ZAMARGU-4260 file (C-alpha; in steps of 0.2 Angstrom, whole numbers, plus 5000, padded with zeros to 4 digits):
<rodrens>
0) 4149/4949/5126 | 4150/4965/5135 | 4141/4980/5127 | 4148/4997/5131 | 4136/5009/5139
5) 4132/5025/5129 | 4137/5041/5138 | 4127/5057/5136 | 4138/5069/5124 | 4129/5085/5129
10) 4141/5090/5143 | 4156/5087/5131 | 4149/5098/5118 | 4144/5111/5130 | 4162/5112/5137
15) 4169/5113/5119 | 4158/5127/5115 | 4163/5136/5131 | 4181/5135/5127 | 4179/5141/5110
20) 4168/5155/5116 | 4182/5160/5129 | 4195/5159/5115 | 4184/5170/5104 | 4181/5182/5118
25) 4200/5183/5121 | 4204/5186/5103 | 4191/5199/5103 | 4198/5207/5118 | 4215/5207/5110
30) 4209/5215/5095 | 4199/5228/5105 | 4215/5231/5115 | 4226/5233/5099 | 4213/5244/5091
35) 4213/5255/5107 | 4232/5255/5106 | 4232/5260/5088 | 4220/5274/5091 | 4230/5280/5106
40) 4246/5279/5095 | 4238/5289/5081 | 4231/5302/5094 | 4248/5304/5102 | 4257/5306/5086
45) 4245/5319/5080 | 4246/5329/5096 | 4265/5328/5097 | 4275/5344/5094 | 4288/5335/5085
50) 4292/5318/5077 | 4304/5314/5091 | 4290/5317/5104 | 4278/5307/5094 | 4290/5292/5094
55) 4294/5294/5113 | 4275/5294/5116 | 4273/5278/5105 | 4287/5270/5115 | 4278/5273/5132
60) 4261/5268/5125 | 4267/5251/5118 | 4277/5248/5134 | 4261/5250/5144 | 4251/5240/5132
65) 4262/5225/5132 | 4269/5226/5150 | 4287/5227/5143 | 4300/5229/5156 | 4311/5240/5145
70) 4307/5251/5130 | 4320/5260/5120 | 4319/5273/5106 | 4336/5273/5096 | 4337/5288/5084
75) 4349/5288/5070 | 4358/5303/5063 | 4351/5309/5046 | 4369/5310/5040 | 4375/5295/5050
80) 4377/5276/5046 | 4362/5268/5053 | 4370/5251/5051 | 4382/5254/5065 | 4376/5263/5080
85) 4362/5275/5085 | 4365/5294/5087 | 4355/5295/5104 | 4343/5284/5114 | 4328/5287/5125
90) 4322/5274/5138 | 4306/5268/5146 | 4311/5257/5160 | 4301/5251/5176 | 4317/5248/5186
95) 4333/5256/5178 | 4345/5250/5192 | 4340/5232/5188 | 4345/5233/5170 | 4360/5244/5171
100) 4372/5232/5163 | 4360/5230/5148 | 4358/5248/5146 | 4376/5252/5147 | 4379/5238/5134
105) 4366/5246/5123 | 4375/5263/5124 | 4392/5255/5119 | 4395/5252/5100 | 4407/5238/5104
110) 4392/5227/5109 | 4384/5228/5092 | 4388/5214/5081 | 4384/5214/5062 | 4379/5196/5063
115) 4367/5198/5078 | 4350/5191/5077 | 4339/5205/5083 | 4344/5223/5079 | 4355/5218/5064
120) 4340/5210/5054 | 4329/5226/5059 | 4342/5237/5051 | 4347/5226/5037 | 4330/5220/5032
125) 4320/5235/5038 | 4306/5224/5046 | 4299/5220/5063 | 4308/5206/5072 | 4301/5196/5087
130) 4316/5187/5096 | 4310/5174/5109 | 4318/5166/5119 | 4333/5178/5119 | 4349/5169/5115
135) 4367/5174/5112 | 4381/5167/5101 | 4394/5176/5111 | 4396/5180/5129 | 4401/5198/5124
140) 4386/5203/5114 | 4372/5214/5119 | 4360/5200/5120 | 4372/5191/5132 | 4370/5206/5144
145) 4351/5205/5141 | 4351/5186/5147 | 4362/5190/5162 | 4349/5203/5167 | 4334/5191/5165
150) 4327/5197/5149 | 4320/5183/5138 | 4309/5191/5125 | 4314/5205/5113 | 4303/5214/5100
155) 4308/5229/5088 | 4303/5238/5073 | 4311/5252/5062 | 4305/5269/5056 | 4310/5271/5038
160) 4309/5288/5030 | 4315/5290/5012 | 4323/5273/5012 | 4334/5277/5027 | 4332/5271/5045
165) 4328/5286/5056 | 4324/5276/5072 | 4321/5259/5080 | 4309/5256/5094 | 4313/5240/5104
170) 4305/5232/5119 | 4311/5218/5131 | 4301/5207/5143 | 4307/5196/5157 | 4297/5181/5151
175) 4298/5172/5135 | 4283/5176/5124 | 4276/5168/5108 | 4275/5181/5093 | 4261/5192/5094
180) 4254/5190/5077 | 4241/5205/5078 | 4255/5217/5084 | 4267/5211/5071 | 4254/5213/5057
185) 4249/5231/5062 | 4266/5238/5069 | 4272/5241/5051 | 4258/5254/5049 | 4263/5262/5065
190) 4281/5264/5059 | 4275/5271/5042 | 4264/5284/5051 | 4280/5289/5062 | 4290/5290/5046
195) 4277/5302/5038 | 4279/5313/5053 | 4298/5313/5051 | 4297/5317/5033 | 4284/5331/5036
200) 4295/5338/5050 | 4310/5338/5038 | 4300/5345/5024 | 4294/5359/5035 | 4312/5362/5042
205) 4318/5362/5024 | 4304/5374/5018 | 4308/5385/5033 | 4327/5386/5028 | 4322/5389/5010
210) 4310/5403/5015 | 4324/5411/5026 | 4336/5410/5011 | 4323/5417/5000 | 4319/5431/5012
215) 4337/5435/5015 | 4343/5433/4997 | 4351/5448/4988 | 4344/5441/4972 | 4326/5444/4967
220) 4316/5427/4969 | 4298/5425/4963 | 4287/5411/4959 | 4273/5410/4946 | 4260/5398/4939
225) 4262/5391/4922 | 4248/5404/4916 | 4260/5418/4922 | 4252/5423/4938 | 4264/5428/4952
230) 4263/5418/4968 | 4278/5424/4978 | 4288/5440/4979 | 4303/5441/4990 | 4310/5458/4998
235) 4324/5458/4985 | 4311/5458/4971 | 4303/5473/4980 | 4319/5482/4980 | 4324/5477/4962
240) 4308/5480/4953 | 4299/5493/4964 | 4283/5483/4967 | 4278/5478/4985 | 4273/5460/4987
245) 4255/5465/4990 | 4256/5474/4973 | 4264/5460/4963 | 4256/5444/4970 | 4242/5438/4959
250) 4246/5449/4944 | 4253/5444/4928 | 4272/5442/4926 | 4271/5454/4911 | 4272/5469/4924
255) 4291/5467/4923 | 4293/5461/4905 | 4298/5474/4893 | 4288/5474/4876 | 4303/5469/4867
260) 4305/5453/4878 | 4288/5446/4877 | 4292/5433/4864 | 4307/5427/4875 | 4295/5424/4889
265) 4283/5414/4878 | 4297/5404/4872 | 4303/5400/4890 | 4285/5395/4895 | 4284/5383/4880
270) 4301/5375/4885 | 4296/5373/4903 | 4280/5365/4898 | 4290/5353/4887 | 4301/5350/4903
275) 4316/5355/4893 | 4330/5363/4904 | 4332/5382/4903 | 4350/5388/4905 | 4354/5403/4915
280) 4355/5418/4903 | 4357/5437/4903 | 4342/5448/4898 | 4333/5464/4902 | 4318/5467/4914
285) 4308/5482/4918 | 4305/5491/4935 | 4289/5499/4941 | 4295/5516/4935 | 4299/5509/4917
290) 4318/5508/4919 | 4327/5494/4910 | 4337/5483/4922 | 4350/5470/4915 | 4348/5454/4924
295) 4354/5436/4924 | 4339/5424/4924 | 4338/5407/4931 | 4322/5396/4930 | 4318/5381/4941
300) 4302/5371/4939 | 4292/5367/4955 | 4284/5350/4954 | 4270/5342/4964 | 4271/5325/4973
305) 4265/5317/4957 | 4280/5324/4948 | 4270/5337/4938 | 4276/5355/4935 | 4264/5366/4944
310) 4274/5382/4945 | 4291/5390/4941 | 4303/5398/4953 | 4313/5412/4944 | 4329/5420/4951
315) 4334/5438/4945 | 4352/5443/4948 | 4355/5462/4945 | 4370/5463/4934 | 4370/5482/4932
320) 4387/5483/4940 | 4394/5469/4930 | 4388/5477/4914 | 4395/5493/4919 | 4412/5485/4923
325) 4411/5476/4906 | 4408/5492/4897 | 4422/5500/4906 | 4433/5486/4902 | 4428/5486/4884
330) 4431/5505/4883 | 4448/5502/4891 | 4452/5489/4879 | 4446/5500/4865 | 4458/5514/4871
335) 4472/5501/4872 | 4469/5495/4854 | 4468/5513/4848 | 4485/5517/4857 | 4493/5502/4849
340) 4486/5506/4832 | 4493/5524/4833 | 4509/5517/4840 | 4510/5505/4825 | 4506/5519/4813
345) 4519/5531/4821 | 4532/5517/4821 | 4528/5514/4803 | 4529/5532/4799 | 4546/5533/4808
350) 4552/5518/4799 | 4549/5526/4782 | 4556/5543/4788 | 4572/5535/4795 | 4574/5525/4780
355) 4572/5540/4769 | 4585/5550/4779 | 4597/5536/4779 | 4595/5534/4760 | 4595/5552/4756
360) 4608/5558/4768 | 4620/5544/4774 | 4618/5534/4758 | 4622/5549/4747 | 4637/5553/4758
365) 4644/5536/4757 | 4642/5536/4738 | 4651/5552/4737 | 4665/5545/4749 | 4667/5530/4737
370) 4669/5541/4722 | 4682/5552/4731 | 4692/5536/4736 | 4692/5531/4718 | 4697/5549/4712
375) 4711/5549/4725 | 4718/5532/4719 | 4718/5539/4701 | 4726/5556/4706 | 4740/5547/4715
380) 4743/5536/4700 | 4754/5521/4699 | 4768/5529/4709 | 4758/5527/4725 | 4767/5513/4733
385) 4761/5497/4741 | 4756/5504/4758 | 4746/5518/4751 | 4738/5506/4739 | 4733/5494/4753
390) 4726/5509/4763 | 4716/5515/4749 | 4709/5497/4746 | 4704/5495/4764 | 4695/5512/4763
395) 4685/5507/4748 | 4681/5490/4755 | 4675/5498/4772 | 4664/5511/4762 | 4656/5496/4752
400) 4653/5486/4767 | 4645/5501/4776 | 4634/5504/4761 | 4629/5486/4761 | 4624/5487/4779
405) 4615/5503/4776 | 4605/5495/4763 | 4601/5480/4774 | 4595/5493/4788 | 4584/5502/4775
410) 4577/5486/4769 | 4573/5482/4787 | 4564/5498/4789 | 4556/5500/4772 | 4556/5484/4762
415) 4556/5491/4744 | 4552/5473/4738 | 4535/5474/4747 | 4530/5489/4736 | 4538/5483/4720
420) 4535/5464/4720 | 4522/5460/4734 | 4522/5451/4750 | 4527/5434/4745 | 4544/5440/4737
425) 4547/5452/4752 | 4544/5438/4765 | 4556/5427/4754 | 4569/5440/4754 | 4568/5443/4773
430) 4568/5425/4776 | 4584/5423/4766 | 4592/5437/4776 | 4586/5429/4793 | 4594/5412/4787
435) 4611/5421/4785 | 4610/5430/4801 | 4603/5416/4813 | 4606/5400/4805 | 4587/5396/4805
440) 4580/5385/4791 | 4566/5394/4784 | 4553/5388/4771 | 4541/5400/4763 | 4526/5393/4753
445) 4514/5406/4746 | 4503/5410/4731 | 4508/5421/4717 | 4493/5430/4708 | 4492/5444/4696
450) 4481/5454/4708 | 4490/5462/4723 | 4483/5463/4740 | 4479/5480/4748 | 4495/5489/4753
455) 4490/5490/4772 | 4486/5471/4771 | 4503/5467/4763 | 4512/5478/4776 | 4503/5470/4790
460) 4507/5452/4784 | 4525/5456/4781 | 4527/5464/4799 | 4518/5449/4807 | 4530/5437/4798
465) 4545/5448/4803 | 4540/5448/4821 | 4536/5429/4821 | 4553/5425/4814 | 4562/5436/4826
470) 4552/5428/4841 | 4556/5411/4834 | 4575/5415/4833 | 4576/5425/4850 | 4563/5416/4861
475) 4558/5400/4855 | 4575/5392/4852 | 4569/5385/4835 | 4580/5378/4821 | 4566/5377/4808
480) 4552/5388/4803 | 4538/5386/4789 | 4528/5401/4783 | 4513/5397/4772 | 4503/5411/4764
485) 4486/5407/4757 | 4471/5416/4750 | 4453/5413/4747 | 4440/5424/4739 | 4437/5434/4755
490) 4452/5430/4767 | 4470/5429/4767 | 4480/5419/4780 | 4498/5418/4785 | 4504/5403/4796
495) 4521/5403/4804 | 4525/5387/4813 | 4542/5383/4822 | 4549/5368/4830 | 4555/5378/4846
500) 4550/5375/4864 | 4532/5380/4864 | 4522/5395/4867 | 4522/5396/4886 | 4540/5396/4888
505) 4543/5407/4873 | 4530/5420/4879 | 4538/5420/4896 | 4555/5423/4889 | 4547/5437/4878
510) 4538/5445/4892 | 4554/5445/4903 | 4561/5457/4890 | 4546/5468/4890 | 4541/5463/4872
515) 4526/5471/4863 | 4527/5459/4848 | 4512/5448/4851 | 4501/5463/4855 | 4507/5472/4840
520) 4504/5457/4829 | 4486/5456/4835 | 4483/5474/4833 | 4490/5474/4815 | 4477/5461/4810
525) 4463/5468/4821 | 4465/5485/4813 | 4460/5477/4796 | 4446/5467/4803 | 4456/5451/4806
530) 4464/5442/4820 | 4479/5432/4826 | 4479/5416/4836 | 4494/5408/4844 | 4495/5390/4850
535) 4507/5376/4853 | 4500/5360/4844 | 4512/5348/4853 | 4530/5354/4850 | 4534/5372/4844
540) 4523/5387/4841 | 4510/5391/4827 | 4505/5409/4824 | 4490/5411/4812 | 4485/5428/4805
545) 4469/5429/4796 | 4463/5445/4787 | 4448/5448/4777 | 4451/5456/4760 | 4435/5455/4750
550) 4436/5461/4733 | 4448/5475/4736 | 4465/5475/4727 | 4481/5484/4728 | 4482/5502/4730
555) 4498/5511/4732
</rodrens>
């Protein structure tokens, strides 16, 4: 039986320990090199004048650290579509002429495939990608160009700021390489640091733009703390309130608050602290010399990164000119109202005067003429002949018809029924005459009470009804009108609704004839503290007059 000889195990153990020690030293060297790279990257980022410069410095340092043949910084537009194509590129290449085909393909959007296995996952999944060995599914893709140029390994990572890709750094080597676990583990932090630089740069740019807007604004813009201390004060605030920024900053906001507005400010602070939205509103503030300034006020809470309200920005818009224009407009409207009121009074006075003249002069003469015709017929007697008798009959009929027309005209000018029987009877009588003259079907519904309305109220309601019926017949092309008169303890209302063509076309027709009817109706009601509304609820037009009556009653 052969017994195997025992060999000494010590050399084998020593060799294993040496290999493990070498591996440990190599891993340590890798970690030290990576640590040095990360320190260099952090230093380059902090020393860079811009985020773009920081990313270009990182591109160069990573290329040198990993002996990458090509490095590329692809920057995506802030407003662009990062999933398609970068806005611009920067390259770090040891021999640009050697890789001209790949570089050209990288700058051509036709070579970017949505189903690619390198840049597409970076953009879509927003994570680092190690792609080795480089392969291509098509002969036309960017990776196909990389293979033809001898590139076998690709590595890239994104820079993501506020959930948007702002840049991608990618690197290519001529030899296939296994994934660098240490680099992949730490490169996300590098991307995050670069993203913070991008966000800070954008925030600084935004702040600069906002500061320029505030400085150049014609509106006074200030900011204050929640305990009312002024933090900022723009040039427009200096001009509006008379305090310089040096005088105002640090002082209490009460320096521009009139005493009568102190409770308003306290309420605003309470609403802001409860995080309730404050609408823009008009109010008054006070200048350094004590002048009251009408302003439009807008509050905007300023929040910290944690979302807490730390201060309030306030915009003051001087509305002095607007107030003056409004006052001027109100004065003009008041003058127009007064002119219309006087016009209505003069018109009504003239109506009564003309009616009285027609009654006293023309009416009396027609009555005399009728008597004279009858006396002539009696004087001639029965021997007057057929032709004379017919002529006298025609004269008598003409006199009677003229008298009737005169009574109609007098009733139009001065409705006696209005004075004698009240507004409902007067409107019913007028509606009957309008039916005969126009063919309209008119329905009148109203109350009948023992207590009469004030005379001016009854007259206004009658004239409004009269004008509305004329409009319905002349402009609205209506066939049916309904008038409803109703009264409560303190209000009387008159509704006139027709089935015509609606308010817009009716008003256009009325205005083309230079009509004043709508304005006069409104003024009649306004003179008595009421109002008139006109609308088109579907088909037709509805006029609603509402006049307060209180406890007053009829007076002649």
